[in-house]
GUGU-137135 format. One record per residue (C-alpha): residue number from 1; x, y, z. Coordinates in nm, 3 decimals. Example, Ala and Ser with C-alpha at 12.3 -4.5 7.8 and 13.67 -1.06 7.14 Angstrom:
2
<node 1 <1.230 -0.450 0.780>>
<node 2 <1.367 -0.106 0.714>>
***
This chain:
279
<node 1 <8.217 2.999 -3.606>>
<node 2 <8.185 3.378 -3.608>>
<node 3 <8.086 3.363 -3.231>>
<node 4 <8.383 3.130 -3.160>>
<node 5 <8.619 3.389 -3.316>>
<node 6 <8.438 3.671 -3.124>>
<node 7 <8.537 3.493 -2.782>>
<node 8 <8.876 3.388 -2.866>>
<node 9 <9.046 3.679 -3.047>>
<node 10 <8.975 3.921 -2.754>>
<node 11 <9.158 3.624 -2.523>>
<node 12 <9.448 3.600 -2.810>>
<node 13 <9.503 3.993 -2.749>>
<node 14 <9.491 3.968 -2.364>>
<node 15 <9.741 3.700 -2.378>>
<node 16 <9.979 3.901 -2.595>>
<node 17 <9.980 4.194 -2.374>>
<node 18 <10.075 3.959 -2.094>>
<node 19 <10.360 3.876 -2.288>>
<node 20 <10.436 4.202 -2.370>>
<node 21 <10.432 4.336 -2.046>>
<node 22 <10.694 4.090 -1.906>>
<node 23 <10.945 4.286 -2.120>>
<node 24 <10.800 4.635 -2.161>>
<node 25 <10.498 4.741 -1.945>>
<node 26 <10.468 5.074 -2.111>>
<node 27 <10.440 4.932 -2.473>>
<node 28 <10.180 4.677 -2.337>>
<node 29 <9.968 4.979 -2.172>>
<node 30 <9.992 5.190 -2.498>>
<node 31 <9.888 4.877 -2.751>>
<node 32 <9.596 4.802 -2.461>>
<node 33 <9.511 5.162 -2.508>>
<node 34 <9.506 5.149 -2.891>>
<node 35 <9.281 4.856 -2.912>>
<node 36 <9.035 5.027 -2.632>>
<node 37 <9.027 5.344 -2.823>>
<node 38 <9.019 5.230 -3.188>>
<node 39 <8.657 5.262 -3.343>>
<node 40 <8.525 4.968 -3.537>>
<node 41 <8.168 5.087 -3.636>>
<node 42 <7.964 5.409 -3.658>>
<node 43 <8.090 5.510 -4.024>>
<node 44 <7.793 5.673 -4.222>>
<node 45 <7.576 5.367 -4.350>>
<node 46 <7.396 5.415 -4.696>>
<node 47 <7.071 5.460 -4.546>>
<node 48 <7.179 5.729 -4.359>>
<node 49 <7.334 5.941 -4.632>>
<node 50 <7.049 6.141 -4.727>>
<node 51 <6.947 6.288 -4.375>>
<node 52 <7.302 6.352 -4.299>>
<node 53 <7.413 6.531 -4.644>>
<node 54 <7.128 6.738 -4.671>>
<node 55 <7.230 6.910 -4.340>>
<node 56 <7.638 6.934 -4.398>>
<node 57 <7.770 7.242 -4.262>>
<node 58 <8.144 7.303 -4.196>>
<node 59 <8.415 7.036 -4.185>>
<node 60 <8.623 7.195 -3.887>>
<node 61 <9.011 7.131 -3.838>>
<node 62 <9.068 6.989 -3.484>>
<node 63 <9.393 6.896 -3.367>>
<node 64 <9.489 6.758 -3.768>>
<node 65 <9.138 6.598 -3.756>>
<node 66 <8.872 6.707 -4.029>>
<node 67 <8.539 6.714 -3.813>>
<node 68 <8.192 6.704 -3.983>>
<node 69 <7.929 6.941 -3.853>>
<node 70 <7.566 6.925 -3.942>>
<node 71 <7.315 7.239 -3.901>>
<node 72 <6.944 7.257 -3.896>>
<node 73 <6.875 7.650 -3.876>>
<node 74 <6.636 7.796 -3.628>>
<node 75 <6.498 8.110 -3.438>>
<node 76 <6.569 7.978 -3.074>>
<node 77 <6.844 7.915 -2.886>>
<node 78 <7.117 7.676 -2.997>>
<node 79 <7.119 7.300 -2.905>>
<node 80 <7.423 7.116 -2.950>>
<node 81 <7.426 6.714 -2.991>>
<node 82 <7.674 6.471 -2.899>>
<node 83 <7.624 6.137 -3.001>>
<node 84 <7.810 5.813 -2.822>>
<node 85 <8.030 5.547 -2.887>>
<node 86 <8.068 5.396 -3.274>>
<node 87 <7.744 5.602 -3.355>>
<node 88 <7.730 5.943 -3.567>>
<node 89 <7.505 6.250 -3.561>>
<node 90 <7.223 6.024 -3.767>>
<node 91 <7.131 5.834 -3.402>>
<node 92 <6.946 6.191 -3.336>>
<node 93 <6.751 6.201 -3.628>>
<node 94 <6.392 6.184 -3.395>>
<node 95 <6.517 6.445 -3.168>>
<node 96 <6.609 6.682 -3.444>>
<node 97 <6.275 6.685 -3.597>>
<node 98 <6.137 6.763 -3.252>>
<node 99 <6.377 7.045 -3.213>>
<node 100 <6.297 7.166 -3.561>>
<node 101 <5.943 7.187 -3.473>>
<node 102 <5.991 7.378 -3.180>>
<node 103 <6.230 7.636 -3.405>>
<node 104 <6.567 7.554 -3.212>>
<node 105 <6.859 7.621 -3.399>>
<node 106 <7.035 7.304 -3.391>>
<node 107 <7.409 7.214 -3.434>>
<node 108 <7.582 6.854 -3.421>>
<node 109 <7.924 6.725 -3.585>>
<node 110 <8.028 6.363 -3.578>>
<node 111 <8.306 6.282 -3.309>>
<node 112 <8.678 6.172 -3.412>>
<node 113 <8.646 5.834 -3.625>>
<node 114 <8.275 5.814 -3.652>>
<node 115 <8.042 5.896 -3.938>>
<node 116 <8.225 6.150 -4.195>>
<node 117 <8.505 6.278 -3.976>>
<node 118 <8.846 6.152 -4.018>>
<node 119 <9.050 5.969 -3.742>>
<node 120 <9.072 5.571 -3.634>>
<node 121 <9.042 5.632 -3.253>>
<node 122 <8.853 5.813 -2.985>>
<node 123 <8.892 5.886 -2.611>>
<node 124 <8.690 6.120 -2.363>>
<node 125 <8.981 6.361 -2.364>>
<node 126 <8.975 6.373 -2.753>>
<node 127 <8.601 6.399 -2.791>>
<node 128 <8.616 6.684 -2.534>>
<node 129 <8.895 6.911 -2.712>>
<node 130 <8.689 6.851 -3.026>>
<node 131 <8.392 6.983 -2.820>>
<node 132 <8.575 7.266 -2.685>>
<node 133 <8.642 7.378 -3.017>>
<node 134 <8.279 7.395 -3.118>>
<node 135 <8.170 7.558 -2.806>>
<node 136 <8.422 7.848 -2.815>>
<node 137 <8.299 7.915 -3.192>>
<node 138 <7.961 7.851 -3.239>>
<node 139 <7.851 7.893 -2.819>>
<node 140 <7.555 7.699 -2.749>>
<node 141 <7.343 7.755 -2.494>>
<node 142 <7.205 7.402 -2.463>>
<node 143 <7.373 7.046 -2.507>>
<node 144 <7.199 6.710 -2.532>>
<node 145 <7.451 6.410 -2.542>>
<node 146 <7.393 6.038 -2.513>>
<node 147 <7.648 5.804 -2.367>>
<node 148 <7.977 5.862 -2.381>>
<node 149 <7.901 6.234 -2.492>>
<node 150 <7.744 6.262 -2.207>>
<node 151 <8.033 6.188 -1.970>>
<node 152 <8.269 6.421 -2.221>>
<node 153 <8.029 6.751 -2.197>>
<node 154 <8.051 6.675 -1.812>>
<node 155 <8.418 6.664 -1.809>>
<node 156 <8.452 6.949 -2.063>>
<node 157 <8.253 7.156 -1.798>>
<node 158 <8.464 7.051 -1.535>>
<node 159 <8.760 7.198 -1.718>>
<node 160 <8.623 7.519 -1.853>>
<node 161 <8.266 7.590 -1.637>>
<node 162 <8.284 7.950 -1.804>>
<node 163 <8.170 7.806 -2.131>>
<node 164 <7.842 7.918 -2.317>>
<node 165 <7.633 7.586 -2.208>>
<node 166 <7.344 7.686 -1.934>>
<node 167 <7.156 7.318 -1.993>>
<node 168 <7.311 7.000 -2.015>>
<node 169 <7.109 6.689 -2.086>>
<node 170 <7.274 6.330 -2.092>>
<node 171 <7.092 5.984 -2.203>>
<node 172 <7.247 5.644 -2.074>>
<node 173 <7.581 5.818 -1.979>>
<node 174 <7.854 5.638 -1.765>>
<node 175 <7.975 5.775 -1.426>>
<node 176 <8.301 5.616 -1.350>>
<node 177 <8.589 5.501 -1.616>>
<node 178 <8.754 5.269 -1.375>>
<node 179 <8.415 5.067 -1.469>>
<node 180 <8.480 5.040 -1.840>>
<node 181 <8.813 4.931 -1.770>>
<node 182 <8.714 4.663 -1.535>>
<node 183 <8.458 4.566 -1.804>>
<node 184 <8.731 4.572 -2.089>>
<node 185 <8.988 4.385 -1.856>>
<node 186 <8.691 4.092 -1.798>>
<node 187 <8.683 4.059 -2.193>>
<node 188 <9.052 4.001 -2.278>>
<node 189 <9.154 3.881 -1.919>>
<node 190 <9.507 4.032 -1.893>>
<node 191 <9.713 4.028 -1.623>>
<node 192 <9.744 4.301 -1.317>>
<node 193 <10.057 4.381 -1.454>>
<node 194 <9.901 4.516 -1.776>>
<node 195 <9.624 4.673 -1.545>>
<node 196 <9.900 4.891 -1.344>>
<node 197 <10.053 4.972 -1.643>>
<node 198 <9.751 5.127 -1.832>>
<node 199 <9.647 5.312 -1.500>>
<node 200 <10.005 5.455 -1.471>>
<node 201 <9.990 5.560 -1.844>>
<node 202 <9.661 5.749 -1.809>>
<node 203 <9.801 5.960 -1.504>>
<node 204 <10.104 6.044 -1.732>>
<node 205 <9.893 6.087 -2.030>>
<node 206 <9.581 6.302 -1.909>>
<node 207 <9.671 6.332 -1.528>>
<node 208 <9.413 6.100 -1.395>>
<node 209 <9.433 5.759 -1.258>>
<node 210 <9.112 5.524 -1.369>>
<node 211 <8.960 5.570 -1.026>>
<node 212 <8.989 5.964 -1.083>>
<node 213 <8.814 5.995 -1.399>>
<node 214 <8.452 6.009 -1.268>>
<node 215 <8.204 6.215 -1.384>>
<node 216 <8.045 6.218 -1.042>>
<node 217 <8.385 6.439 -0.952>>
<node 218 <8.314 6.625 -1.250>>
<node 219 <7.970 6.759 -1.137>>
<node 220 <8.070 6.845 -0.791>>
<node 221 <8.070 7.198 -0.823>>
<node 222 <7.829 7.207 -1.129>>
<node 223 <7.595 7.500 -1.098>>
<node 224 <7.437 7.454 -1.433>>
<node 225 <7.077 7.290 -1.471>>
<node 226 <7.082 6.892 -1.601>>
<node 227 <6.859 6.643 -1.686>>
<node 228 <6.977 6.309 -1.665>>
<node 229 <6.789 5.975 -1.851>>
<node 230 <6.853 5.687 -1.791>>
<node 231 <6.656 5.320 -1.851>>
<node 232 <6.702 5.061 -1.578>>
<node 233 <6.723 4.805 -1.804>>
<node 234 <7.018 4.923 -1.982>>
<node 235 <7.227 4.637 -2.086>>
<node 236 <7.548 4.897 -2.202>>
<node 237 <7.588 5.102 -1.935>>
<node 238 <7.415 5.069 -1.562>>
<node 239 <7.173 5.318 -1.492>>
<node 240 <7.345 5.336 -1.158>>
<node 241 <7.627 5.539 -1.321>>
<node 242 <7.331 5.860 -1.379>>
<node 243 <7.223 5.798 -1.024>>
<node 244 <7.553 5.873 -0.908>>
<node 245 <7.617 6.135 -1.120>>
<node 246 <7.255 6.280 -0.969>>
<node 247 <7.360 6.258 -0.632>>
<node 248 <7.677 6.468 -0.685>>
<node 249 <7.506 6.708 -0.897>>
<node 250 <7.284 6.960 -0.724>>
<node 251 <7.116 7.120 -1.049>>
<node 252 <7.034 6.801 -1.209>>
<node 253 <6.696 6.624 -1.238>>
<node 254 <6.717 6.214 -1.257>>
<node 255 <6.450 6.043 -1.521>>
<node 256 <6.486 5.654 -1.460>>
<node 257 <6.249 5.471 -1.745>>
<node 258 <6.254 5.094 -1.772>>
<node 259 <6.186 4.896 -2.100>>
<node 260 <6.323 5.180 -2.308>>
<node 261 <6.661 5.034 -2.379>>
<node 262 <7.023 5.248 -2.404>>
<node 263 <6.942 5.469 -2.702>>
<node 264 <6.633 5.614 -2.596>>
<node 265 <6.477 5.754 -2.896>>
<node 266 <6.097 5.745 -2.800>>
<node 267 <5.863 6.022 -2.808>>
<node 268 <5.806 6.055 -2.454>>
<node 269 <6.169 6.108 -2.376>>
<node 270 <6.229 6.386 -2.681>>
<node 271 <5.912 6.564 -2.509>>
<node 272 <6.101 6.570 -2.190>>
<node 273 <6.390 6.711 -2.331>>
<node 274 <6.208 6.997 -2.527>>
<node 275 <6.010 7.096 -2.202>>
<node 276 <6.326 7.089 -2.015>>
<node 277 <6.490 7.326 -2.261>>
<node 278 <6.220 7.527 -2.304>>
<node 279 <6.161 7.610 -1.915>>
***
């Protein structure tokens, strides 16, 4: 029954959007984006509480949202960690242990609508605005980001290349926002009318069409050092996304793995991250 509902409910939303678009395309586009951006998972689970509660730092007010930050003090440069979609800072537990062993100063925060932070929705521009607050206030020299967090730091660096960040690591991160939208459309099966209305809304809202919101475009003039990880068997974000970013980012190094999945918590990945940050 659960599998049946999982398939039927998205189709219901898609048909509803098609119907709304017959009368009001702008409203259909807004509803479609609200559904897409709504976060359904990623809050702190009971088994994650001790690890996170012991490192709670400050609660930052960003765009009327309360953003929970965490800190593990160290004597080396500051590393800022950005988690991915429907996750939270706990996902970095293995890397944090390794960073502590190498005496890095570690800073992290739960994205809006994730972990202990307030909110119900997230999209890259909102994540980037929150990131900008932390970069300006704490001035970390290094950023390690997973999945959508990777797109977020590259987008922010495109907008603000003068930031304190000198080195960037991305793990399993997407490149083309248009691919997300195609996947979303294939699940809900809404029509071209809704698609075009959403594309128009994004342009008005953030200044980009779907095809223009691209990490490959964002890194074209990036002169900072980058290390990109992606697994060839990643089922959530195709590894070709990182390949495309690497091809457009002159200062980047690409590490392709096979069989490590999307999260990539493995020791050999973390060891390579440490080596890059210390180089």
